[in-house]
N, C-alpha and C positions, 0 to 999 in steps of 0.2 A: 806598724801603722803610724802615719803622721798625725800629729795633733794640730788642728787648724783653729784659728780664731773664728768665731761664728756670730753672725748678725741675725737677729730674729725680726721678721717682718710680720706684724699683726694686721690682718686683712679686714678692713672695714667696708669692702665691697666696691672699691674703685675699679674702673676698667683698666687703669694703668698699673695695678699692683704687680703684675708679672714684670712690667718694665723696671720697677724699682729693683726687683731681684736680679734682673739681667744686668743692670748698671753696676750693682754691687759685685756680681760675679766677674764682670769685665775688669774690675780692679783687683781680681785674684783673691777675693775674700769670700769664704763660703757663707751662704745664707739660706734660710728656709722661710716659706710663707706658711703661716698658721692662722686659723680662725681667731677673730678678736676676742672670743669668749673663753680662751684658755685661762685656767685658774692661776692665781698668783703663785701657788705652790709649784705648779707645772713650769711656769716661766722661770722661777728661781732655779729649779733643778736643771732646766735645759742649758743653762750656763752661757747666756749670750754676752758678748763683749759690748754690744750696743743693741738698742731696740728701735725699730722704725714703726710708727703708727701711720697706716696708709690713709689716702683720701677715701671718700665714700659719698653715696647719694643722699644720706639722711641729714637731718638738722639736729644738733646736739640737744636742743630743748624740746624735741618731739617726745611723746610719751614712751614709745618703745624703741627709741634710738639706741644703737649699740654703744656701750660705754667701756670703761676700764676701771679696774680697782684703783682707787686713789693711791694705794700703797705702791703701785707700779713706779711712781715717781720718787719713792724713797728707798728703792733697792740699792742705790749707789751705782746703777748702770746708766750710762748716757742714753738719752732718748731724743729722737727726732720725729716731730709730728708734721705730717704733710697735709695741708688743706684741712680736711675734717679732723685729722690727727692733731693739728695745731689748735683747732677750736676746742677739742676735747681736753687738751692740756690746760688751756685758758679756763675752761669751765671747772675742772678739778681744782685749779689753783684759786678759784673764787673770783675770776674776772668775768665780765659780761660778754656774751656772744649775741650779736643782733642780726636781724634779717635786713636785707637791702644792700645797696651798692654792689649789684651783680657785676661780675667780671667774667666774661667768657672769651677765650682767645688770647692774643698777644697783649702784653701790657709792658710799660717801661718801669723797671725797678730802679730806685735811687738808693745807693748804699749809704747808710748813715754811720754805722760803726763796723769797720772791717775787724778782723780778728779770727779766732778759731774757725767758726763755721764759714765765714766769708774771707778766709785767708787768701791773699793774692789779689783781692779787690782793693780799690782806692776809695777813700772817703769822698762822697759826692759823685762817684762814678755811676753812670747809667747803663743798664744792660737789659736786653729783652728777655722776658719770662712768659710762661704760658699759664694762664689762670682758668679755673673752671669752678666757680663758687657763687652761691647766692647769699651766704652768711659771711660775717667777718668778726674779728675780735675788735671790740670798741675801745677797750682800755687795757693797759698792761697789767698782768698779775703782779702782786707784790714781789719785789726783788728781781724782776725781769727788766731787760732793757730792749728798746726798739732798735733793731739792727738795720732795717731797710723799710722803705715806703714806696707806694705807687701814687699816681695822681689822685686816685680816689680813696686809698687806704693809708692812714698814717702809720699803721702797724702791719707791714707785709711780711715781716720776719722778726722774731724776738728770741731772746736767749737768757738763760741764767747761768753765767759762766762758772760759778762755784759748783753748782750741782750738775753742770753739763746737760741741761735740758733746753732743747731748741724747738722752734716751730717756724714753718714757712707757709705762706698763704698761696704759694704758686707750686707748680709741679716740676721739680728739678729733673725728674726721670724722663721727661718727654724731649724729643729732639728739638722742638721749637724753643725750649729754654736754652738760650745761647751758651751759657756757661754752667749748665746744670750738672755736668759731669764733675766740675770742680767742687761744687757744693757737696755732692755725695762723697767725693774723694776726701774733702776736708773732714766730713763727719767721721768717716772710717779711720783715717790715719791721725789727724790732728786732735780730734775729740776723743775717739775710742781707743786709739793706740793699737790698731790692728796691724798684723804683719801680712803682706801679700804672698801667702804660701800656697794658695789653692790653685794649682796649675794642672794642665792636662797630664803631664808626666807624673805628678804626685797622685792624681786620681787613678791612673793606670796601675801604679804600684799598690795603692791601697785596695783597689777592687780585685786585683789578681790574688792578693793575700786573703781577702774576705771570701772569694769564691772557693779557693782551696780549702779553707776552713769549713765552709758550708757543705761542700761536696764530699770531702774525704776520698774514698776510693770508689764511689758510686758512678754509675753510667748516667749520661746526660743527653737529652734530645733538644735540638733547636730547629724551628721552622724558619728556613732561610728564604727571603723573597727577592733578594738582590738589591733591595732599597738600602738607604743609608743606615737606618736604625738597626735592622736585622743583621746587616753586614758587620757593623761595629760591635754589636752585642756578641755575635758569634766569634769574632776575632779576639775579643777580650777574654771570653770564656776559654777559647782554644789556647790562648797564651797561658792561662792558669792551669788547665788540666789535660791539654794535648788530646790523645786518642780516646780519652774517656768520653769525648764529645762526638756525637753523630748528628750531622745536619741533614735535614730533609728539605729538598726543593721540589715544589709541586709545579709542573708545567701545565697550566690550566688552558693553554691554547689562546689565552687572551693577553699574551705578553708582546712586547715590542720585538722588532726584528733582531735576530741573533742574541736575544736576551739569555736564553738557556745556555748557549755556547759560552758566552762571556762569564756567566756564573760558574760553570764547570771549570773553565780555564783558570779563573781567578782563585777559587776556593779549593778545588781539588788539585790541579796541577801546580799552581804557584804556592799556595799556602799549606798544601799537603793535609787538608782536613778530610775526615771521613765524610763523604757526601753521597746521599742516596737521592737519585733523581727519579721522580715519578711522572710518567707521561700520562696525564689524565685529560688531555684535550677532548677526547670523544665524550667522556662523562660530563664535562662542563657544557660542551656544545649541545649535547643531548638534553641537558636540563634547561638550556636556554631556548630550545627550538620553539618558535611561535610566540615567544615572549617579547612584548614591546614596552611595557610599563617599567620605568627605571627602578622603582621600589621593588617590584617583583624580581627584576634582574638581580638586584643586590641580595635579596633573600635567597634566591635559588643558588647564587654563587657561594654565599656564606654557608648554606646547608651542605652543598656538595663539597666545599673545602673541608668542613669538619669530618665528613665521611671519609674522604680520600686521605686526609692527614691521619685519622685514627687507624685506618687500614695500614698505612705506611709504618706507623709507629709499632703496630702489632708485629709487622714483618721484620722491621729493622732494629727496633730497640726495645723489645718486650721486657728486658731486664732493667730499663732506665728508671731512675727514681726522681730525676729532676727534669724540668722543662724550662728552657731559656725563652724569655719574652722581651721584646724591645720597648717596654713601657717607658715613656719619657715623663719628665717632671710636670709638664702641663696637664697630663692625664691624671697624675696623682693629686694636683691642686684641685682639678675639677671635682674630685670626689669629696673634698672637704671644704668647698667654698661656702661662705656664709649664705644663709637663705635670703633671697630677695635682692642681693646686690647684683650689679651688672656682671661681675666676674662669675656669678653662679650660672649665668645663662649662656656663656660663650662656649661653644663646642670647639675642640681643637683640631680634629681631623675626622675624615670619613673612613673608618677602618671597616674591612669586611668583618662581620660578627666574630667575636672572640671564640675561644675553644670552650667546649662544654665543661660545666663545673664538675662533672663526675669523672673527669680524666684523672687517673691515679698518680698525679705528679705533685711534687712540691715545686714552687716557682723560683727561678733565679731571674731577677730583673736588674741587671748590672747598670742600666742607664737611667734608673728611676729618679736620680737626683739631678739629671741634666736637661738643659734646654737644647733645641735642635742645633744651634750654632756651636754649642759645647760638644755635642756628639761628633760633629765634623772635626773639631780640634783633636778629640781623642782618637778618631780614625786616622788622622795624619800622624799622631804620635805612635800609633800601632803599625805605621808603614803601609796603610792601605793606599792604593793609587788614587790620584785626584779624580779620575773618571768615576770612581765609586763614591768617594767622600763628598764631591761637589755636586752630586746628582740632584736634579730637580725632584720634588715629591712626585710619587706615582701612586694612583689610587689602588686600593686593595682589589676592587672589581676589575681592574685593568681596562683593556680597550673596550670591554662590553658596554661601558657607560659613555664611550666616545663614538661608538657606532650607534647613532640614533635610530630607533626602530629595531627591526629584528636582527639578531646577531647570527651571521652565517660565515662559513669559512671564506667564500669569495669576497664578502664585504670587509671582513677582517684583513684580508690580504691587501685590498685596495688602501685601507687606512694605514696599515703597517708601512707600505711603500711611500705613501705621501708623508707620513710622520718622519720617516727616516731622512728623506730629502730635506724636509723643513729643519730638522735639528742639525743636519750636516751644514746647511747654509748659515744657521745661527752661529755654529762653532767657527766656520771659516771666516765669518765677519768679525770674530773676536767678541761676540756679545753674550755668550752663554752665561757667564758669571754675573752679568748685570741683571739677569732675569730670574725671578723666583720660580716660575713654571711656564713651560711652553709646550704646546701639543696641537695636533691636528684633530679635527672632528669630521666624521662622515655624516652628511645630512641625508634624511630620508626623502629627498626631492631630486627630481631630474630637471635639467634645464637644456634649452636648445643651444647648439653651438655650430660652428662651421669648421671642418678640418679638410683641407684641400678643397675639392669641389663639392664636398658632401655636407649635408646638414647632419648634426649628431644630436642625440638626446641622451645625455649622460649625467654622471654624478657631480654633486657640488661638495667641495671640501672647504671647511672653515678653519682658519688658523687662529690660535689664541696664544697670547704671551702677556704675562702680568709681572709687575714689580710689587713686592710686599715685604714686610718685616717678619710676619708670623702667620700669614694666611688668613688673618681675621678680617683685614681690609686689604684691597688691592686696586692698583691702577693699571690700565692697559699700557703696554710698552710701545713707545713711538719709534718704530723701525724707520731708518732712512728709506725713502721711496725706491731707490735703486735696489736695495736688499729685498724689499717686498716684491719688486718686479722679477728679480732673479728666482725667488722661491716659486712664484706663480708659474713662470715660464717652464721651469724644470718639472714641477709637479704635473702640469698639463701635458708636456711632451713625453715624460717618462712613465707616468702611471696610466696604464690602460684603463679606460672607463671613467676618467675625470676630464671634464671640459670647462670647469669654472672653479675659481678659488676666491674666497672672500676673507676679509680680516675683521675680527671681532673687536670693536672699540668700546666695550662696556666695562664699567668699573664695578667693584664689589664694595658696599652695596651700590645699586640695587640688584645687580646680577650676581650669581655665584661664580667662582673660578671655573669649575667644571660646568658642562652644559646639562648634565643629568644628575 
């Protein structure tokens, strides 16, 4: 197993905390996010090469504000405080934090003292940063120097070079801070002395070794959906234990066109995995008959999936001891977020309900340390084709939540055909990788049209495409008009039963990405 340098991020509730971790990981340094109330003993044992204190919504002088053990600054481990984290350092070190001089959005940072944290910047240089605070540090703690200022703040960054403790009043982790990556990189390499060893290749080697140790000669089951997470998790475990793994693919009748065939071709024929395909379309459509409420659809699909999967496991892998799940790092963070901070309330994705707690398996979660973009990198490292690795997210309930109103076979077929044409046109225009998610929706309304000499009264299809970093916020994608025109013409000409196509130009918030 490789030994990697590690950075500890203590979460004070900022909505940007995950971004800090992603920036650190992009520099090939391993890091984890933990609640801010971890004990000093725990922190000491965890063995960080550097500690980052995140931003947060509280004020350090409020009665129940989250804090830190003052001894954190005497461990001899470099510390970087961001926004609230900087104010906390100042307070611990006996300086005053005051309310006022609110700054939200872009500000101009003037560099006063380049050096370790601001290495590569010039004295007097101005650079754009992103601020989000209502408090600020009014005076320097003893032994600290002001490294930068903004128009309203004389101390926008400070540092104690001997003790390697730094604070910045802006957010280097967000894209709006022009040279934020350099600030984070300087902290990791110039201040902490980290080595950039945490790569997709090293991760694969470490995980394969860990899975072999965990499993021994036992049998393992994996529920394969064909999405990025389950495909990469299955491939990783298969590399470790080969035929001890059996994958179960449930065809719920709510998949995209040719989905089942492409999963069979990829995993069974190409990768030689043991794959059990369960055709359960009738069971799922039976459970959805007459149901129009989206929540009810999700519940019925979740319940049916558990039943079908349990039956399949009894038949295919009754001797299995382990179950592979594609849990990602954002799901893990969710379960340990600080109470009350914004990061505690952000949900990461809409999964079909998990498997019942009484299933007799131990879990293997090979991706639980990774963000989505890292999962894709690992997939490439494992040799999975780009069509799987670069796929847009697809909801657990499948097309059931994109057929608005009742879900029937004929309505699913209309949507499948429209969706296929839509994605074909996106790919042929070379735009697929610019878009986070694109899909068609079948609306429960008919509209009047004219085909030849006849009036028609047929279905309306809505097209949706958004750009996003993580699905938490999203903007609609501005297709060139000629591309939209081609999509509409093809769908209306080639999909029987559709005479009108609309394009959804709502952002999230206030709309969600999916319609249901």
